[in-house]
C-alpha positions as CSV (number, residue, x, y, z in Angstrom):
1,M,0.0,0.0,0.0
2,K,1.4,3.4,-1.0
3,T,1.2,6.3,1.4
4,A,1.3,10.0,0.5
5,S,4.8,10.4,1.7
6,N,6.4,7.9,-0.7
7,Q,4.3,8.6,-3.8
8,T,6.2,10.0,-6.8
9,G,5.0,11.5,-10.0
10,R,3.5,14.7,-11.2
11,R,0.2,16.1,-10.5
12,K,-2.1,16.6,-13.4
13,K,-3.2,20.1,-14.2
14,P,-6.9,20.6,-13.6
15,N,-8.8,21.0,-16.8
16,T,-10.0,24.6,-16.6
17,E,-10.7,27.4,-19.0
18,L,-7.6,29.2,-17.8
19,N,-5.4,26.5,-19.4
20,K,-6.4,27.6,-22.8
21,Y,-4.7,31.0,-22.2
22,I,-1.5,29.9,-20.5
23,N,0.4,29.8,-23.8
24,S,-1.3,32.8,-25.5
25,P,0.9,35.2,-27.4
26,F,2.1,38.5,-25.9
27,Y,2.8,41.5,-28.0
28,Y,4.9,44.5,-27.0
29,I,4.6,47.8,-28.8
30,G,6.9,50.6,-27.7
31,D,4.8,53.4,-29.1
32,I,1.3,53.5,-27.6
33,M,0.0,55.1,-30.8
34,G,1.7,52.5,-33.0
35,P,-1.5,50.5,-33.9
36,T,-3.4,53.6,-34.8
37,M,-0.8,55.0,-37.1
38,D,-2.5,53.3,-40.1
39,N,-5.8,55.0,-39.4
40,L,-4.9,58.5,-38.3
41,D,-6.9,60.0,-41.1
42,R,-10.1,58.5,-39.7
43,L,-9.6,60.5,-36.5
44,V,-9.4,63.9,-38.3
45,R,-12.9,65.0,-39.0
46,M,-14.7,68.2,-40.0
47,P,-16.1,69.9,-36.8
48,Y,-19.9,70.3,-36.7
49,G,-22.8,71.2,-34.5
50,C,-23.0,73.3,-31.3
51,G,-20.2,74.2,-28.9
52,E,-20.0,70.8,-27.2
53,Q,-20.2,68.8,-30.4
54,N,-17.6,71.1,-31.9
55,M,-15.1,70.5,-29.1
56,I,-15.6,66.8,-29.3
57,S,-15.1,66.6,-33.0
58,T,-12.1,69.0,-33.0
59,A,-10.2,67.3,-30.2
60,P,-8.9,64.3,-32.2
61,S,-7.6,66.7,-34.9
62,V,-5.6,68.5,-32.2
63,F,-4.2,65.2,-30.8
64,V,-3.3,63.9,-34.3
65,S,-1.6,67.2,-35.3
66,E,0.5,67.2,-32.0
67,Y,1.5,63.6,-32.6
68,L,2.4,64.3,-36.2
69,K,4.5,67.3,-35.2
70,A,6.5,65.0,-32.9
71,Y,6.8,62.2,-35.4
72,T,10.0,62.0,-37.6
73,N,8.2,61.6,-41.0
74,P,4.8,63.3,-40.6
75,D,2.2,63.0,-43.3
76,L,2.1,66.7,-44.4
77,S,-1.2,66.5,-46.1
78,L,-2.9,65.0,-43.0
79,L,-1.2,67.7,-40.9
80,A,-2.5,70.4,-43.2
81,T,-6.0,68.9,-43.1
82,A,-6.0,68.7,-39.3
83,A,-4.8,72.3,-39.1
84,R,-7.6,73.4,-41.4
85,Y,-10.2,71.6,-39.4
86,I,-8.9,73.0,-36.1
87,S,-9.2,76.6,-37.5
88,I,-12.7,75.9,-38.8
89,G,-13.6,74.5,-35.4
90,R,-12.6,77.7,-33.6
91,F,-15.0,79.8,-35.6
92,L,-18.1,77.5,-35.5
């Protein structure tokens, strides 16, 4: 008869949902804006509406233009479009 003290071997992992995710891939991106770089043009929109709507629709253009100014190879046409939409947003 075997006792608990002299048993050898490995314990089996319990079959749980967590085991599916133990070997899942992990991605590291050094630039927090990296994944959105392909779609920056979708963030720049013409401002519209009343004051609150105008601020909400102009804010992404400001963020994109600041990001592009800090970027080494900015898209100049997108930067010009963002600047135009920001100036329109100030006067609506």
